[in-house]
ROMARKE-228433 format. One record per residue (C-alpha): chain; x, y, z; residue in three letters. Coordinates in Angstrom, 1 decimal. Example, Ala and Ser with C-alpha at 12.3 -4.5 7.8 and 13.67 -1.06 7.14 Angstrom:
REM ROMARKE-228433
<mol=A x=12.3 y=-4.5 z=7.8 type=ala>
<mol=A x=13.7 y=-1.1 z=7.1 type=ser>
REM end
This chain:
REM ROMARKE-228433
<mol=A x=185.4 y=123.9 z=206.1 type=met>
<mol=A x=182.6 y=122.5 z=208.3 type=pro>
<mol=A x=180.3 y=125.0 z=209.9 type=his>
<mol=A x=181.5 y=124.2 z=213.4 type=asn>
<mol=A x=185.0 y=125.3 z=212.4 type=glu>
<mol=A x=183.6 y=128.6 z=211.0 type=leu>
<mol=A x=181.7 y=129.3 z=214.2 type=ser>
<mol=A x=184.9 y=128.7 z=216.2 type=asn>
<mol=A x=186.5 y=131.5 z=214.2 type=leu>
<mol=A x=184.0 y=134.1 z=215.4 type=asp>
<mol=A x=183.4 y=135.6 z=211.9 type=phe>
<mol=A x=179.9 y=136.9 z=211.0 type=asp>
<mol=A x=180.4 y=136.6 z=207.2 type=ile>
<mol=A x=182.8 y=134.3 z=205.3 type=val>
<mol=A x=183.0 y=133.9 z=201.5 type=glu>
<mol=A x=183.2 y=130.3 z=200.5 type=leu>
<mol=A x=184.6 y=128.5 z=197.5 type=gln>
<mol=A x=184.0 y=124.9 z=196.2 type=glu>
<mol=A x=181.3 y=124.2 z=198.8 type=thr>
<mol=A x=179.8 y=121.4 z=196.7 type=arg>
<mol=A x=176.3 y=122.1 z=198.2 type=leu>
<mol=A x=172.9 y=122.5 z=196.7 type=glu>
<mol=A x=172.1 y=125.8 z=195.2 type=ser>
<mol=A x=170.2 y=128.3 z=197.2 type=gly>
<mol=A x=169.7 y=129.3 z=200.9 type=ile>
<mol=A x=170.1 y=126.7 z=203.6 type=gln>
<mol=A x=169.1 y=127.7 z=207.1 type=lys>
<mol=A x=170.7 y=126.1 z=210.2 type=phe>
<mol=A x=170.3 y=126.8 z=214.0 type=glu>
<mol=A x=172.6 y=129.8 z=214.2 type=asn>
<mol=A x=173.8 y=130.5 z=210.7 type=phe>
<mol=A x=172.7 y=130.5 z=207.0 type=val>
<mol=A x=174.6 y=129.2 z=204.0 type=leu>
<mol=A x=173.9 y=131.1 z=200.7 type=phe>
<mol=A x=175.3 y=128.9 z=197.9 type=asp>
<mol=A x=175.4 y=129.1 z=194.1 type=ser>
<mol=A x=175.6 y=125.3 z=193.6 type=gly>
<mol=A x=174.8 y=124.0 z=190.1 type=leu>
<mol=A x=171.7 y=122.0 z=189.3 type=glu>
<mol=A x=173.9 y=119.5 z=187.4 type=ser>
<mol=A x=174.6 y=117.7 z=190.7 type=lys>
<mol=A x=178.3 y=118.0 z=190.0 type=lys>
<mol=A x=178.6 y=121.1 z=192.2 type=his>
<mol=A x=181.9 y=121.9 z=190.6 type=glu>
<mol=A x=181.9 y=125.7 z=190.4 type=phe>
<mol=A x=179.9 y=126.8 z=193.4 type=asp>
<mol=A x=180.8 y=129.7 z=195.7 type=cys>
<mol=A x=178.8 y=131.2 z=198.5 type=gly>
<mol=A x=178.6 y=132.9 z=201.8 type=phe>
<mol=A x=178.4 y=131.8 z=205.5 type=tyr>
<mol=A x=176.4 y=134.4 z=207.5 type=val>
<mol=A x=175.8 y=134.3 z=211.2 type=ser>
<mol=A x=175.3 y=136.5 z=214.2 type=gly>
<mol=A x=174.1 y=140.1 z=213.9 type=glu>
<mol=A x=174.5 y=140.2 z=210.1 type=phe>
<mol=A x=171.7 y=137.7 z=209.4 type=leu>
<mol=A x=169.1 y=140.4 z=209.9 type=lys>
<mol=A x=170.8 y=142.7 z=207.4 type=tyr>
<mol=A x=170.8 y=140.3 z=204.5 type=val>
<mol=A x=168.4 y=141.6 z=201.8 type=lys>
<mol=A x=169.3 y=139.6 z=198.7 type=asp>
<mol=A x=171.4 y=136.7 z=197.4 type=phe>
<mol=A x=171.9 y=136.6 z=193.7 type=lys>
<mol=A x=173.7 y=134.0 z=191.5 type=ile>
<mol=A x=175.1 y=135.8 z=188.5 type=ile>
<mol=A x=176.6 y=132.8 z=186.8 type=asn>
<mol=A x=178.5 y=129.6 z=187.7 type=lys>
<mol=A x=181.5 y=131.6 z=188.9 type=trp>
<mol=A x=180.0 y=134.7 z=190.6 type=ile>
<mol=A x=177.4 y=135.3 z=193.3 type=cys>
<mol=A x=176.5 y=138.4 z=195.3 type=cys>
<mol=A x=175.2 y=139.0 z=198.8 type=leu>
<mol=A x=173.4 y=142.4 z=199.5 type=arg>
<mol=A x=173.4 y=143.8 z=203.0 type=leu>
<mol=A x=171.3 y=146.7 z=204.2 type=lys>
<mol=A x=172.0 y=147.8 z=207.7 type=pro>
<mol=A x=170.4 y=151.0 z=209.0 type=lys>
<mol=A x=172.8 y=153.6 z=207.7 type=trp>
<mol=A x=174.3 y=152.1 z=204.5 type=phe>
<mol=A x=174.0 y=149.3 z=202.0 type=ser>
<mol=A x=176.8 y=147.0 z=200.8 type=cys>
<mol=A x=177.1 y=144.3 z=198.2 type=thr>
<mol=A x=179.7 y=141.5 z=198.7 type=leu>
<mol=A x=180.8 y=139.8 z=195.5 type=ile>
<mol=A x=182.3 y=136.3 z=195.5 type=asn>
<mol=A x=184.1 y=135.3 z=192.4 type=val>
<mol=A x=185.6 y=131.8 z=191.8 type=arg>
<mol=A x=188.5 y=131.8 z=189.4 type=val>
<mol=A x=188.6 y=128.5 z=187.5 type=pro>
<mol=A x=191.9 y=126.6 z=187.5 type=lys>
<mol=A x=193.2 y=124.6 z=184.5 type=asn>
<mol=A x=189.9 y=125.2 z=182.7 type=glu>
<mol=A x=189.1 y=127.1 z=179.5 type=lys>
<mol=A x=187.8 y=130.5 z=180.3 type=met>
<mol=A x=184.4 y=131.1 z=178.8 type=glu>
<mol=A x=183.2 y=134.5 z=177.7 type=lys>
<mol=A x=181.1 y=135.9 z=180.5 type=ile>
<mol=A x=177.8 y=137.2 z=179.2 type=lys>
REM end
C-alpha cells in the first residue's frame, strides 16, 4: 500500500507485510518506514512498520529479530510498549527459529 494511501487512513502506526523495501529506517516528510528487508536484494520476507504523527517522537528502538520477525519499541511518558510484527511464510518450509 503506497504511503499516500496510509496517510489517508489517518493511522499513526501500521504493521506492514511484504513491503519489498531496503532494510532499515527510511525517513520521509511526515512519516517513517521501519523495515526488515533482506540484504539479498530479493526482499522476500520483509515486514515492518509505518509510523507517523504524534507517535514518531515515542519510537525508541527498531529491531530485526530474523527474516520473519521485527519489533518496534515505544516509550511515551507513562508506559513503554513493544509492537511485534511476525510474517508467517506461506507454502514454504518452516525453519527452526533460533
